[in-house]
C-alpha positions, 0 to 999 in steps of 0.5 A: 500500500502507498499513502498519498496526500492531495492538497489544494493550494501552495504553501507560502510559509517557509517554516510550514514547507520545511516541516512538511518536507521533514515529516514526508522524509520521515514517513518514507522510512515506513512506507511509500508516500507521495504528495500532490499539490493542486495549484490555486485557481486563477482569479479565484477571488472573482469566483463564488465559493460554490464555483471555486469548490466545483473547479477545485473538485474537478482537478481533485477528481482527476488526481484519483486512480482506480482502486484508491481508498479516498479519505477526506480531511474534513471538519465533519469527519471522525476524530481519533486520538493519535493511538486510534489513528495509528490503529486505523492506519494499521487496519488500512495496510491490511485492507487497501491494496493500492493507494490510501489517499488523504485529501485536503480541500481548499478554503471552502471545502469540497464539492459534492462530487468529491464527497461522493467519491470519498470512502470516508472523512476524518477530522484532525480537530474541531478547531479550524486551521489554515490549510497550510498548517493542516498539511504539517499537522497531518504529516506529523500525525502520520509520522506519530502513527508509524512510531506508535506502530513500531514501538518507537519512543516518539509518542508518550502516553 
């Protein structure tokens, strides 16, 4: 199984990009990992939120491959503790044959077509974070999950 992250919009903050790259490097020690950044829409400020979600959704849907298990990172999704998220990832390694794809949407979330394509939704928090930081938080939690599963000293109960 390969884990893949799709995110809408570039990362402007250097420290966020640096942290994201660091955790990407760390997780590749445990499994194949890839990421794809969907560029910001041109003239997005002139589009309604619904039209922006629809246009971003079209590009997101084109990124999916046959057999992908698609998980949206969405505030209305299921919440986990870090240990339960590690267990979730472990279960997926036994049930997903191709790619486990996590998706971070744009500022207005996902189009209905993307919701329909998804297998499930996960919430990283009930709080709202900038999309750039969600990438970093998600990667840190993915790395934490791997250290928990391998009984490494990174996570403390």
